[in-house]
LUMGUGU-106330 format. One record per atom (N, C-alpha, C): y, z, x; residue number from 1. Coordinates in steps of 0.2 Angstrom, whole numbers, always signed. Layout:
% LUMGUGU-106330
py, pz, px, i
Y, Z, X, NUM
...
***
This chain:
% LUMGUGU-106330
py, pz, px, i
-6, +0, +4, 1
+0, +0, +0, 1
+6, +0, +4, 1
+9, -6, +5, 2
+15, -6, +10, 2
+22, -6, +6, 2
+26, -10, +7, 3
+32, -10, +4, 3
+32, -11, -4, 3
+36, -8, -8, 4
+35, -8, -15, 4
+36, -15, -18, 4
+33, -17, -23, 5
+34, -24, -26, 5
+41, -24, -30, 5
+43, -30, -31, 6
+49, -31, -35, 6
+49, -28, -42, 6
+42, -28, -45, 7
+41, -25, -51, 7
+42, -18, -51, 7
+40, -15, -46, 8
+41, -7, -45, 8
+48, -6, -45, 8
+52, -9, -41, 9
+59, -8, -41, 9
+62, -9, -47, 9
+60, -14, -51, 10
+63, -15, -58, 10
+62, -9, -62, 10
+55, -6, -62, 11
+54, -1, -66, 11
+57, +6, -64, 11
+58, +7, -57, 12
+62, +12, -55, 12
+69, +12, -57, 12
+72, +6, -57, 13
+79, +6, -60, 13
+79, +8, -67, 13
+74, +6, -71, 14
+74, +7, -78, 14
+73, +15, -79, 14
+69, +18, -75, 15
+68, +25, -75, 15
+74, +29, -74, 15
+77, +28, -68, 16
+82, +32, -65, 16
+89, +30, -68, 16
+90, +23, -70, 17
+96, +21, -72, 17
+97, +22, -79, 17
+92, +24, -83, 18
+93, +25, -90, 18
+96, +32, -92, 18
+99, +32, -98, 19
+102, +39, -100, 19
+96, +43, -102, 19
+95, +49, -99, 20
+89, +53, -100, 20
+91, +56, -107, 20
+86, +58, -111, 21
+86, +61, -118, 21
+89, +68, -117, 21
+93, +70, -121, 22
+94, +78, -122, 22
+100, +80, -117, 22
+98, +84, -112, 23
+103, +88, -109, 23
+108, +84, -105, 23
+113, +81, -108, 24
+118, +77, -105, 24
+125, +80, -108, 24
+130, +81, -103, 25
+136, +84, -105, 25
+141, +79, -108, 25
+141, +73, -106, 26
+146, +68, -108, 26
+144, +61, -106, 26
+148, +56, -107, 27
+146, +49, -106, 27
+144, +47, -99, 27
+146, +52, -94, 28
+144, +50, -87, 28
+137, +52, -86, 28
+134, +55, -91, 29
+126, +56, -90, 29
+125, +62, -85, 29
+130, +67, -85, 30
+129, +73, -81, 30
+124, +78, -84, 30
+120, +80, -81, 31
+115, +85, -84, 31
+118, +92, -85, 31
+116, +95, -90, 32
+118, +102, -92, 32
+113, +107, -89, 32
+108, +105, -85, 33
+104, +109, -82, 33
+109, +112, -76, 33
+109, +119, -76, 34
+114, +121, -71, 34
+112, +127, -67, 34
+115, +128, -61, 35
+113, +133, -57, 35
+107, +132, -52, 35
+106, +137, -47, 36
+101, +136, -43, 36
+94, +137, -47, 36
+89, +133, -44, 37
+82, +133, -47, 37
+83, +130, -55, 37
+88, +126, -56, 38
+89, +123, -63, 38
+90, +129, -68, 38
+92, +135, -65, 39
+94, +140, -70, 39
+87, +143, -74, 39
+81, +142, -71, 40
+75, +143, -74, 40
+75, +151, -75, 40
+73, +153, -81, 41
+71, +160, -82, 41
+63, +161, -82, 41
+60, +164, -77, 42
+53, +164, -77, 42
+50, +167, -83, 42
+44, +164, -86, 43
+41, +166, -92, 43
+33, +167, -90, 43
+29, +170, -94, 44
+22, +171, -92, 44
+18, +165, -94, 44
+21, +161, -99, 45
+18, +155, -101, 45
+21, +149, -97, 45
+17, +144, -95, 46
+20, +138, -92, 46
+24, +134, -96, 46
+30, +131, -94, 47
+34, +127, -98, 47
+36, +121, -94, 47
+38, +116, -97, 48
+40, +110, -93, 48
+46, +112, -90, 48
+47, +109, -83, 49
+53, +111, -79, 49
+58, +105, -81, 49
+63, +107, -84, 50
+69, +103, -86, 50
+67, +96, -88, 50
+63, +96, -94, 51
+59, +90, -95, 51
+64, +84, -97, 51
+70, +86, -101, 52
+74, +80, -103, 52
+78, +78, -97, 52
+78, +81, -91, 53
+81, +79, -86, 53
+77, +75, -81, 53
+71, +78, -79, 54
+66, +76, -74, 54
+61, +71, -77, 54
+58, +72, -83, 55
+52, +69, -85, 55
+54, +62, -87, 55
+49, +57, -86, 56
+49, +50, -88, 56
+42, +49, -91, 56
+41, +43, -94, 57
+35, +41, -96, 57
+30, +40, -90, 57
+32, +40, -84, 58
+28, +39, -78, 58
+26, +46, -76, 58
+22, +46, -70, 59
+19, +53, -68, 59
+24, +56, -63, 59
+26, +62, -64, 60
+29, +66, -59, 60
+25, +72, -57, 60
+25, +74, -50, 61
+21, +80, -48, 61
+24, +82, -41, 61
+21, +87, -38, 62
+23, +89, -31, 62
+30, +92, -31, 62
+31, +96, -36, 63
+38, +99, -36, 63
+39, +104, -31, 63
+45, +104, -27, 64
+47, +109, -22, 64
+54, +110, -22, 64
+57, +116, -23, 65
+64, +118, -22, 65
+65, +120, -15, 65
+72, +118, -13, 66
+74, +121, -6, 66
+74, +129, -7, 66
+75, +132, -1, 67
+75, +139, -1, 67
+81, +142, -5, 67
+86, +139, -6, 68
+92, +142, -10, 68
+92, +139, -17, 68
+87, +135, -18, 69
+86, +132, -25, 69
+92, +127, -27, 69
+95, +124, -22, 70
+100, +119, -24, 70
+97, +112, -23, 70
+91, +111, -21, 71
+88, +104, -20, 71
+81, +104, -23, 71
+79, +99, -26, 72
+72, +99, -29, 72
+70, +92, -27, 72
+64, +92, -24, 73
+60, +86, -22, 73
+54, +85, -26, 73
+52, +79, -28, 74
+45, +79, -31, 74
+43, +71, -30, 74
+37, +70, -32, 75
+34, +63, -32, 75
+35, +60, -39, 75
+37, +53, -39, 76
+37, +49, -45, 76
+32, +43, -43, 76
+27, +42, -48, 77
+22, +37, -47, 77
+25, +31, -52, 77
+25, +25, -49, 78
+26, +19, -53, 78
+20, +15, -52, 78
+19, +9, -56, 79
+13, +5, -54, 79
+14, +2, -47, 79
+9, +3, -43, 80
+8, +0, -36, 80
+12, +4, -31, 80
+15, +10, -32, 81
+18, +14, -27, 81
+20, +21, -30, 81
+21, +25, -25, 82
+24, +32, -26, 82
+30, +33, -21, 82
+34, +37, -24, 83
+41, +38, -21, 83
+42, +46, -21, 83
+46, +48, -16, 84
+48, +55, -16, 84
+55, +54, -19, 84
+56, +58, -24, 85
+62, +58, -28, 85
+66, +65, -27, 85
+72, +65, -28, 86
+76, +71, -27, 86
+82, +72, -32, 86
+84, +78, -33, 87
+90, +79, -36, 87
+93, +85, -33, 87
+100, +86, -33, 88
+103, +92, -30, 88
+109, +95, -34, 88
+110, +101, -33, 89
+115, +104, -37, 89
+122, +102, -34, 89
+127, +101, -39, 90
+133, +99, -37, 90
+138, +105, -37, 90
+145, +103, -35, 91
+150, +108, -34, 91
+151, +112, -41, 91
+150, +109, -47, 92
+151, +113, -53, 92
+144, +116, -56, 92
+139, +116, -52, 93
+133, +119, -53, 93
+128, +115, -58, 93
+131, +109, -60, 94
+126, +104, -63, 94
+122, +100, -57, 94
+117, +96, -60, 95
+113, +93, -55, 95
+114, +85, -55, 95
+113, +82, -49, 96
+114, +75, -49, 96
+108, +71, -52, 96
+109, +65, -54, 97
+104, +61, -57, 97
+98, +60, -52, 97
+92, +61, -54, 98
+86, +60, -49, 98
+87, +53, -46, 98
+85, +53, -39, 99
+85, +46, -36, 99
+80, +46, -30, 99
+78, +41, -28, 100
+73, +40, -22, 100
+77, +43, -16, 100
+73, +47, -12, 101
+75, +50, -6, 101
+77, +45, -1, 101
+82, +45, +3, 102
+84, +40, +7, 102
+78, +38, +12, 102
+74, +43, +14, 103
+68, +41, +19, 103
+62, +39, +15, 103
+62, +37, +9, 104
+56, +36, +5, 104
+57, +29, +1, 104
+59, +24, +4, 105
+60, +18, +1, 105
+56, +12, +3, 105
+52, +12, +8, 106
+48, +7, +11, 106
+41, +7, +10, 106
+38, +13, +10, 107
+31, +14, +9, 107
+29, +19, +4, 107
+23, +19, +2, 108
+20, +25, -2, 108
+21, +31, +1, 108
+24, +36, -3, 109
+26, +43, +0, 109
+26, +48, -5, 109
+23, +54, -4, 110
+22, +59, -9, 110
+21, +65, -6, 110
+19, +71, -10, 111
+18, +77, -8, 111
+23, +81, -4, 111
+30, +81, -6, 112
+35, +84, -2, 112
+34, +92, -3, 112
+34, +95, +2, 113
+34, +103, +2, 113
+39, +105, +8, 113
+44, +110, +6, 114
+48, +112, +11, 114
+44, +117, +16, 114
+47, +118, +22, 115
+44, +123, +26, 115
+48, +130, +24, 115
+45, +135, +25, 116
+47, +142, +22, 116
+55, +143, +24, 116
+57, +141, +30, 117
+64, +142, +31, 117
+69, +136, +29, 117
+66, +131, +25, 118
+70, +126, +22, 118
+73, +121, +27, 118
+71, +121, +33, 119
+75, +116, +38, 119
+71, +110, +38, 119
+65, +110, +36, 120
+61, +104, +36, 120
+58, +102, +29, 120
+57, +96, +28, 121
+53, +94, +22, 121
+47, +90, +25, 121
+41, +93, +23, 122
+35, +89, +25, 122
+32, +85, +19, 122
+29, +79, +21, 123
+27, +75, +16, 123
+21, +71, +18, 123
+18, +67, +14, 124
+13, +62, +16, 124
+15, +55, +15, 124
+13, +51, +20, 125
+16, +44, +19, 125
+11, +39, +22, 125
+11, +33, +20, 126
+7, +27, +22, 126
+11, +23, +27, 126
+17, +25, +29, 127
+20, +21, +34, 127
+16, +20, +41, 127
+17, +15, +44, 128
+12, +13, +50, 128
+13, +18, +55, 128
+7, +20, +58, 129
+7, +24, +64, 129
+0, +23, +67, 129
+0, +23, +74, 130
-6, +22, +78, 130
-10, +16, +75, 130
-7, +11, +73, 131
-10, +5, +72, 131
-14, +5, +65, 131
-12, +10, +60, 132
-15, +10, +54, 132
-10, +12, +49, 132
-11, +12, +42, 133
-7, +14, +37, 133
-11, +19, +32, 133
-16, +23, +35, 134
-19, +28, +32, 134
-13, +33, +30, 134
-15, +38, +25, 135
-10, +43, +24, 135
-10, +48, +29, 135
-4, +50, +32, 136
-3, +54, +37, 136
+3, +59, +35, 136
+3, +65, +39, 137
+8, +70, +38, 137
+15, +68, +42, 137
+20, +68, +39, 138
+27, +67, +42, 138
+32, +73, +40, 138
+37, +73, +43, 139
+43, +78, +41, 139
+49, +75, +43, 139
+54, +77, +39, 140
+61, +75, +41, 140
+65, +82, +41, 140
+70, +82, +46, 141
+73, +89, +47, 141
+80, +88, +45, 141
+83, +93, +42, 142
+89, +93, +39, 142
+94, +96, +44, 142
+100, +92, +46, 143
+105, +94, +50, 143
+111, +93, +46, 143
+114, +99, +44, 144
+120, +99, +39, 144
+118, +96, +33, 144
+121, +91, +31, 145
+119, +88, +24, 145
+115, +81, +25, 145
+113, +80, +31, 146
+109, +74, +33, 146
+102, +75, +35, 146
+97, +71, +33, 147
+90, +71, +36, 147
+89, +66, +42, 147
+86, +69, +47, 148
+84, +65, +53, 148
+79, +60, +51, 148
+78, +55, +56, 149
+72, +50, +55, 149
+66, +54, +54, 149
+61, +51, +50, 150
+54, +54, +49, 150
+51, +55, +56, 150
+47, +61, +57, 151
+43, +62, +63, 151
+36, +63, +61, 151
+31, +59, +64, 152
+24, +60, +63, 152
+21, +66, +66, 152
+17, +69, +62, 153
+14, +75, +64, 153
+7, +73, +68, 153
+6, +74, +74, 154
+0, +72, +78, 154
-5, +78, +77, 154
-11, +76, +75, 155
-17, +81, +74, 155
-22, +79, +79, 155
-26, +84, +81, 156
-32, +83, +85, 156
-38, +81, +81, 156
-43, +78, +84, 157
-49, +77, +81, 157
-48, +70, +77, 157
-54, +68, +74, 158
-54, +62, +70, 158
-51, +63, +63, 158
-45, +64, +63, 159
-42, +65, +56, 159
-40, +58, +53, 159
-41, +58, +46, 160
-40, +52, +42, 160
-38, +54, +35, 160
-33, +51, +32, 161
-31, +52, +25, 161
-29, +59, +24, 161
-24, +62, +28, 162
-21, +69, +27, 162
-16, +69, +21, 162
-16, +74, +17, 163
-12, +75, +11, 163
-10, +82, +11, 163
-4, +83, +7, 164
-2, +90, +5, 164
-2, +95, +10, 164
+3, +95, +14, 165
+4, +99, +20, 165
+9, +105, +18, 165
+7, +111, +19, 166
+11, +117, +18, 166
+11, +121, +24, 166
+16, +125, +25, 167
+16, +129, +31, 167
+17, +137, +30, 167
+15, +141, +35, 168
+17, +148, +35, 168
+23, +149, +39, 168
+25, +155, +38, 169
+31, +157, +42, 169
+30, +156, +50, 169
+24, +157, +52, 170
+22, +156, +59, 170
+21, +148, +61, 170
+22, +144, +56, 171
+21, +137, +58, 171
+14, +134, +58, 171
+9, +138, +55, 172
+3, +136, +54, 172
+3, +131, +48, 172
+0, +125, +49, 173
+0, +120, +44, 173
-7, +119, +40, 173
-7, +119, +34, 174
-13, +118, +30, 174
-12, +112, +26, 174
-18, +108, +26, 175
-18, +102, +22, 175
-25, +100, +20, 175
-26, +95, +17, 176
-33, +92, +15, 176
-34, +85, +17, 176
-40, +83, +18, 177
-42, +76, +20, 177
-45, +74, +14, 177
-42, +69, +11, 178
-45, +66, +4, 178
-52, +64, +5, 178
-54, +60, +10, 179
-60, +57, +11, 179
-66, +62, +12, 179
-64, +68, +14, 180
-69, +73, +15, 180
-69, +78, +10, 180
-64, +79, +6, 181
-64, +84, +1, 181
-63, +91, +4, 181
-61, +92, +10, 182
-60, +99, +13, 182
-53, +100, +15, 182
-52, +107, +16, 183
-45, +109, +17, 183
-45, +112, +25, 183
-40, +110, +28, 184
-40, +112, +35, 184
-33, +116, +37, 184
-33, +119, +43, 185
-27, +122, +45, 185
-26, +120, +52, 185
-20, +120, +55, 186
-18, +117, +62, 186
-13, +121, +64, 186
-13, +123, +71, 187
-8, +127, +75, 187
-6, +122, +80, 187
+1, +122, +81, 188
+4, +118, +86, 188
+3, +120, +93, 188
+0, +116, +97, 189
-1, +117, +104, 189
+3, +112, +108, 189
+8, +113, +111, 190
+12, +108, +115, 190
+15, +103, +109, 190
+13, +97, +110, 191
+16, +92, +105, 191
+11, +90, +100, 191
+5, +93, +100, 192
-1, +92, +95, 192
-3, +98, +91, 192
-5, +97, +85, 193
-8, +102, +81, 193
-15, +102, +82, 193
-18, +108, +84, 194
-25, +108, +84, 194
-28, +110, +78, 194
-33, +106, +75, 195
-36, +107, +69, 195
-42, +111, +68, 195
-43, +115, +63, 196
-50, +118, +62, 196
-51, +118, +54, 196
-57, +117, +52, 197
-58, +117, +44, 197
-58, +125, +42, 197
-56, +126, +36, 198
-56, +132, +33, 198
-63, +134, +32, 198
-65, +141, +32, 199
-72, +143, +31, 199
-75, +141, +25, 199
-82, +141, +25, 200
-86, +139, +20, 200
-84, +142, +13, 200
-82, +148, +14, 201
-80, +152, +8, 201
-75, +147, +3, 201
-70, +144, +7, 202
-66, +140, +4, 202
-68, +133, +2, 202
-72, +130, +7, 203
-73, +122, +7, 203
-80, +121, +4, 203
-84, +126, +2, 204
-90, +124, -1, 204
-89, +121, -8, 204
-94, +118, -10, 205
-94, +115, -17, 205
-91, +108, -17, 205
-88, +107, -22, 206
-85, +100, -23, 206
-78, +99, -19, 206
-75, +94, -21, 207
-69, +92, -17, 207
-63, +97, -18, 207
-60, +98, -13, 208
-54, +103, -13, 208
-48, +99, -11, 208
-42, +101, -13, 209
-36, +98, -11, 209
-29, +102, -13, 209
-24, +99, -12, 210
-17, +101, -13, 210
-16, +109, -11, 210
-18, +110, -5, 211
-17, +118, -3, 211
-10, +120, -2, 211
-8, +125, -6, 212
-2, +129, -5, 212
-4, +135, -1, 212
-1, +136, +5, 213
-2, +143, +8, 213
+4, +147, +8, 213
+3, +153, +6, 214
+9, +158, +6, 214
+12, +158, +13, 214
+19, +159, +13, 215
+22, +160, +20, 215
+19, +165, +24, 215
+17, +171, +21, 216
+13, +176, +25, 216
+6, +175, +26, 216
+3, +169, +24, 217
-4, +167, +25, 217
-8, +172, +21, 217
-6, +175, +16, 218
-10, +181, +13, 218
-14, +178, +6, 218
-12, +172, +4, 219
-16, +169, -1, 219
-15, +161, -1, 219
-20, +158, -4, 220
-20, +151, -4, 220
-22, +148, -11, 220
-18, +144, -14, 221
-19, +141, -20, 221
-21, +133, -19, 221
-26, +131, -22, 222
-28, +124, -21, 222
-31, +121, -28, 222
-32, +114, -27, 223
-35, +110, -33, 223
-42, +110, -32, 223
-46, +111, -37, 224
-53, +110, -36, 224
-57, +108, -42, 224
-63, +107, -42, 225
-67, +104, -48, 225
-73, +108, -50, 225
-75, +114, -46, 226
-81, +118, -47, 226
-80, +122, -54, 226
-84, +121, -59, 227
-84, +125, -65, 227
-77, +125, -68, 227
-74, +119, -68, 228
-67, +119, -70, 228
-67, +119, -78, 228
-61, +120, -81, 229
-60, +120, -88, 229
-59, +113, -90, 229
-57, +109, -86, 230
-55, +102, -88, 230
-57, +97, -82, 230
-53, +92, -81, 231
-54, +87, -76, 231
-52, +90, -69, 231
-50, +95, -68, 232
-48, +98, -62, 232
-44, +104, -63, 232
-45, +110, -59, 233
-41, +116, -60, 233
-38, +118, -54, 233
-34, +123, -54, 234
-31, +127, -49, 234
-35, +133, -47, 234
-36, +135, -41, 235
-40, +141, -39, 235
-35, +145, -34, 235
-37, +151, -33, 236
-33, +155, -28, 236
-38, +159, -24, 236
-37, +160, -18, 237
-41, +165, -14, 237
-36, +169, -10, 237
-38, +175, -8, 238
-34, +180, -5, 238
-36, +181, +2, 238
-32, +182, +7, 239
-34, +183, +14, 239
-33, +191, +15, 239
-39, +194, +14, 240
-40, +202, +15, 240
-43, +203, +21, 240
-39, +207, +26, 241
-41, +209, +32, 241
-44, +203, +36, 241
-41, +197, +36, 242
-44, +191, +40, 242
-49, +188, +37, 242
-51, +189, +30, 243
-57, +186, +27, 243
-54, +183, +20, 243
-56, +177, +19, 244
-54, +174, +12, 244
-59, +176, +7, 244
-56, +178, +1, 245
-60, +180, -5, 245
-63, +174, -8, 245
-68, +175, -12, 246
-71, +169, -16, 246
-66, +166, -20, 246
-65, +160, -20, 247
-60, +157, -24, 247
-61, +158, -31, 247
-55, +160, -35, 248
-55, +161, -42, 248
-52, +156, -46, 248
-55, +154, -51, 249
-51, +149, -56, 249
-46, +153, -59, 249
-40, +150, -59, 250
-34, +154, -61, 250
-33, +154, -69, 250
-38, +151, -72, 251
-39, +151, -79, 251
-33, +149, -83, 251
-33, +150, -90, 252
-28, +149, -95, 252
-23, +154, -94, 252
-16, +153, -95, 253
-13, +146, -98, 253
-12, +141, -92, 253
-13, +143, -86, 254
-12, +138, -81, 254
-16, +132, -81, 254
-23, +133, -81, 255
-28, +128, -82, 255
-29, +126, -89, 255
-31, +120, -90, 256
-32, +118, -97, 256
-38, +113, -97, 256
-39, +109, -102, 257
-44, +104, -103, 257
-41, +98, -99, 257
-35, +98, -97, 258
-32, +92, -93, 258
-33, +93, -86, 258
-29, +90, -82, 259
-30, +90, -74, 259
-24, +94, -72, 259
-25, +99, -68, 260
-20, +103, -65, 260
-20, +102, -57, 260
-14, +101, -54, 261
-13, +99, -47, 261
-7, +102, -44, 261
-6, +101, -38, 262
+0, +102, -34, 262
+3, +109, -35, 262
+0, +114, -33, 263
+4, +121, -34, 263
+9, +122, -29, 263
+14, +126, -31, 264
+19, +128, -26, 264
+23, +134, -29, 264
+24, +139, -24, 265
+27, +145, -26, 265
+34, +146, -22, 265
+39, +148, -26, 266
+46, +148, -23, 266
+46, +153, -17, 266
+50, +152, -12, 267
+50, +157, -6, 267
+52, +164, -8, 267
+55, +165, -14, 268
+56, +172, -16, 268
+50, +175, -20, 268
+45, +171, -21, 269
+39, +173, -25, 269
+40, +174, -32, 269
+45, +171, -35, 270
+47, +172, -42, 270
+44, +166, -46, 270
+44, +160, -44, 271
+42, +154, -48, 271
+36, +151, -45, 271
+32, +149, -50, 272
+26, +146, -49, 272
+27, +139, -52, 272
+26, +133, -48, 273
+27, +127, -50, 273
+20, +123, -49, 273
+18, +119, -54, 274
+12, +115, -54, 274
+13, +109, -58, 274
+8, +104, -58, 275
+9, +98, -62, 275
+2, +98, -66, 275
+3, +95, -72, 276
-2, +94, -77, 276
-1, +88, -81, 276
-7, +85, -83, 277
-6, +79, -88, 277
-8, +81, -95, 277
-8, +88, -96, 278
-9, +90, -103, 278
-5, +87, -108, 278
-8, +86, -114, 279
-4, +83, -120, 279
-1, +89, -124, 279
+5, +89, -125, 280
+9, +95, -129, 280
+8, +93, -137, 280
+5, +98, -140, 281
+5, +97, -147, 281
+11, +97, -151, 281
+12, +92, -155, 282
+19, +92, -159, 282
+24, +89, -155, 282
+23, +86, -149, 283
+29, +84, -145, 283
+28, +76, -145, 283
+33, +73, -147, 284
+33, +66, -148, 284
+37, +62, -142, 284
+40, +66, -137, 285
+44, +64, -132, 285
+40, +58, -128, 285
+44, +53, -125, 286
+40, +48, -121, 286
+36, +51, -116, 286
+38, +56, -113, 287
+35, +59, -107, 287
+28, +63, -109, 287
+27, +64, -115, 288
+21, +67, -118, 288
+16, +62, -118, 288
+14, +58, -113, 289
+10, +52, -113, 289
+3, +53, -110, 289
+1, +59, -108, 290
-5, +60, -104, 290
-4, +59, -97, 290
+2, +58, -94, 291
+3, +57, -87, 291
+6, +64, -85, 291
+6, +65, -78, 292
+8, +71, -75, 292
+15, +73, -76, 292
+17, +79, -78, 293
+23, +82, -78, 293
+23, +88, -74, 293
+29, +91, -72, 294
+30, +97, -68, 294
+31, +103, -73, 294
+27, +108, -72, 295
+28, +114, -76, 295
+30, +120, -71, 295
+33, +125, -74, 296
+35, +131, -71, 296
+34, +137, -75, 296
+33, +143, -71, 297
+31, +149, -75, 297
+33, +155, -69, 297
+32, +161, -72, 298
+33, +166, -67, 298
+27, +167, -62, 298
+28, +169, -56, 299
+23, +169, -51, 299
+20, +177, -51, 299
+22, +181, -55, 300
+20, +188, -55, 300
+12, +189, -56, 300
+9, +184, -59, 301
+2, +185, -59, 301
-2, +185, -53, 301
+1, +182, -47, 302
-2, +182, -41, 302
-4, +189, -38, 302
+1, +193, -39, 303
+0, +200, -36, 303
-4, +204, -41, 303
-4, +202, -47, 304
-9, +206, -52, 304
-16, +204, -50, 304
-17, +197, -48, 305
-24, +195, -46, 305
-26, +198, -40, 305
-21, +199, -35, 306
-23, +202, -29, 306
-25, +209, -29, 306
-23, +213, -34, 307
-24, +220, -35, 307
-32, +221, -36, 307
-35, +216, -39, 308
-42, +217, -40, 308
-46, +217, -33, 308
-43, +214, -28, 309
-47, +214, -21, 309
-45, +219, -16, 309
-40, +224, -18, 310
-38, +229, -14, 310
-41, +235, -15, 310
***
């Protein structure tokens, strides 16, 4: 999947150039979603994240806020391609219209996740490297209000098709390899990250992916398919005294009969963001089409689950 087709560009113009339904303040199309983190008040039940502002009939997933909550990056899928899309808070606390990130216009790119300190945005890309266009891990670094040119993350071993990279406070990188269905971690040694698979406790069973590691490396949330409620669920494991607990299906209301993917927790531990293609009863909006949308809820349940293991 190389440069996007002309049809993809036309569809993107339609998606981002149209007036979004609902939360619009005036004829300029300014969103009334206001304040850091879209002004979200965490709830115990998942809800669509700013749906009249973010959601389209296409798939959106991989949502991640900057540490101060003033930028939001996510993946938008259109036929034949995927793009990293973003929006940012403006001087009056409203948010800009979503648009394609400046570093994400030429190749299929997805899975944006901020480093815990917010200075880097890691993501997956099919831009050429080492003579191939398999999915690899890249990052851009923020300097003032600009992003530097993308940097490729070099990994040891026979790595291929890396996806969904998240980091700890100590710079340990967690990711999955799609073709193997396993989750890995890597620590930087000089200019290369030395890779090792996670223990069998995590990787046993069916395919695993979309790993979100907490900044303190004390819990891991990932996508899995073992004894799932639907087509794929989110699971959690806790790092207790250096050992990972048996992964636990996070259950309803997070998981459903649909497909749940792409977990992320805000740096302050308050918001849990994920994606689901569930159908919302009684909702006739165009985005309620069975394609992925971004959901948000309180992350308080994580500590409640952890108490069972302490």
